Every structure is written in C-alpha cells, then in structure tokens.
N, C-alpha and C positions, 0 to 999 in steps of 0.2 A: 746266485741265480735262485729266483723264487720258484717253488713248486708249480705254481699255476703256469708258468711259462715253459716248464720242462716237459718234453714229450718223452715218455718212457717207452721202451721197446716192449713188444709182446713178450710174454714169459717164455714162449718157445724160442724166440730169437735170442733172448738172454741165456736161456739153457744151452743153446748151441755154442755161444761164446764161452760160457764157463766149462762146458764139456771139453771143448778144444783146449782150454787152458788147465785142465785137470790132470794132465800127464807130465811127468818129469821131462821126458824127451822133447815134448812139444814146447814146454817152457824154455828149455835150453835152446831150441830153434828160435823162438821169439827173441830171446836175449841176444843171440848171435845176429839176428836180423835188425835188432835195434841199433846196431852200428852201421847199418847200410845193406844194400842189395848183396846177396851172395849166390854164387853158382852152386847148383846141387852137388857138384863134385866137392866143393869146399865143406858144405855141410856134412856130407858123407865122411870125409876124412876127419873133420873136427870131432864128430860124434862117434867115430869108429862104428858106423851103423851099416848094416846090410842094406842094399838098394831097395829091396822090397819092404823092409821095415820102415825105412826113411820115406819111401813113397806113401805108405799108409798114413804116417804122421802128417806129411805135407798135404795129403788130400783132406784130412780132417781140418787142418788149419785153413785150407782154401775154401772148403765147404762152409765153414763158419764166417768167411769173409775176412779173417785176420791177416791172411797173406794173399798176395797175387803173384802170378809168374809171367815170364815172358821168354820166348825162345829167341836165341841168337845163334843161327847155324844149328849145330848138333847139341849146343848147351842150353840148359834152362836155368834162368835166374829167378830168385825169389826175393820179394820185399814185403815189408809190413804195411798194412793199411793203417797209417797213423791216425786218420780221422775215426776209424772204428775204435781204436784204443782210447781216443778221447772220449768216445761215446760210452765205452765201458766204464771209464773212470767217472764220468758224469752220472751214469746209472748207479754205480756203487755209492757215490756221495749222496745221491737222492734217497737211497734206501737205508742210509745210516740211521741207527736208532736216535730218536730225539728230533729228527728233521721234520716230523709230520705236524707238530704243534696242534694236534687236535683236528686237522683238516682232512682226515681219512674219509674216503667215500664209503667204505665199508664199515665205518664207525669202530675201527679196531683200537683206536687210542682213546683213553678216558679223557 
C-alpha cells in the first residue's frame, strides 16, 4: 500500500487505541476475544477478575472501538472489532521507520 493512498487516523484516535492496548489485562481480553465472542462471565472466570475491575477494562476497550458488546437476556457478550485491528496494523506499518522515503509533509526526513 502506498502512503499517498493511506488515510491515517487522527493522533487522538490512535492514542485511544494504544492506550486501550497498553494494559496487560486488556491485552489478555483482546487475546481471548481473538478466538471468538465471549460472555462476560467467561472473561471474569478466565481472568479471575472482580466484576468492577473487568467492567473498567471492557469499557476502556469499548470506548476505543476495539470491542463491541451485545446483550442476550441477562448475559453480555463481547467481541473484537476485527476491522479496527486491521486499521491499527495498517497504521503501525505506515509509521514504520524508513517507510517515508522523503515524502514527509513536515519535512522530518532528510
């Protein structure tokens, strides 16, 4: 993919992604959800986490757009936003050192 055709996210949006991924528990949740949708009770049991602590982490992931939830009766199920994970990977690849080849708008590359 050429840089000219890549739409980079705003820095504040990217910062939310990386903030959400900057915690070990949230990374464990993402890893678990990479295998498919999970009930909040499954996440709580697997992580041996208090409900309030888990809710905090899930809210952070939801606010960043990395996960979504759905209610089925009294249970809440969480899943990954796979398109956003692809967007994060594209962003990371686009800012990889050496990718600019002198095309920086801010003239940061010699």
